[in-house]
N, C-alpha and C positions, 0 to 999 in steps of 0.2 A: 895327185898323189892319192893312192888308196889308203883309206882309214879303216882301222879295225878296232872294235871295243871288245875286250874279252871279259865277260862277266863270269866270275867264279863264285858259285854257291856251295859247291861240294867241299867239305872240310877234310877230306882224305888227302894226306900228303902225296900219295901216289897220283892223284888227279892234279893237285896243285903244281907238281913239278912239270907237268905237261903245259900248264898255262905259262909258267916261267920260260920254258924252253921255246915254246911257240912264239911268245912275245919277242924274245931275243932274236930268233930267226927272222921273223917278219920285219923287225926293225932293221936288221942287217941287210935286208933286201929292199930297203927304202920305203917301207910302209910306215904310216903314222899309227902307232899302237898305244892303246890305253887299257890298263887292267883295272877292273872295278871289283873290289873284294866285298862280297855280299854273304848273307846267310851264315851257314855253318863254317864257311871258310874263315870268318873273322876270328874263330877260336885259335887259328894257327899263328896269329900275330906275335904273341910272346915267344913262342918257340922259334919263329923265323929270325928273331933278334939275337938268339943265342948262338955264339960262335961255334959251339960244338954240334949244332944242328946240321945235318947233311944238306939242307936246302939254304942255309945261311949265305953261302957264296953266290948262288944264283939270285937270291933275293937282293943281295947287295948290288949285283949287276943291273937288275931291272930298275932299282931305285936310282942308281947312279945315272942311268940313261933316261931318267924321268918318264918311265913307262907305266908308273902306277898313278892312275887318276885319283884314287882315294879309296876310302872304306865307308861302308854303310854305317851311318851314325846310330841308327836304331838297333841294328843287329849287333854291332860291337858293344853297345850298351847292354843289350840283353845277354850276350855271352860273357860279359865281364872283362872285355878287352879294350874298352874305350880308352883307358889310360895308356895302354901299350901303343895304340894308334897315335895318340897325342905325343907320347915319348919318342916315336919314330918320325915325327913331323909329317904324318900322312894327313891329307885333306879328309875332312869328314863330309860325306855326301848325304844330303838330306832333302833334296828338292821335291821329292814325291812323298809327302806325309812321313818324313823321317828317313826315307830310303832313296837310293839313286834311281834316276829315271832312265829307263832304256829308250823311251821315246825321244828324250833329249839328244841322245847319241845318234839315233836314226835321223832326226831332224838336221843334225850337223853333218850328215853324209857318211856316218860310220856303218860298216857292216858289223852287226852284233853277233857274237858267238858266245854261247853259254856253256859252262862246264859245271 
């Protein structure tokens, strides 16, 4: 089974929607997909949880399908969204000096794509 890790750094919702759509499409085609929320994209967490947000429905689908590996602990702390990550029961990733490790996913056979 092909494995793909989508690392999203960009905090622009127009970029983030493509991460969500691609994750859902890849999963529907039988790929193992994991989304890693990093950098400026951590700022989106509180908005994604709001039902009136246009991305809320897609966000719910990727979470329901367990496609979200987690959130960068250091970046969510820096952007003030650590509590939102915890409230949404998202894993806090910190294996590389407080940040998620791309090498870890490569070592596990994932193709890494960054946004």
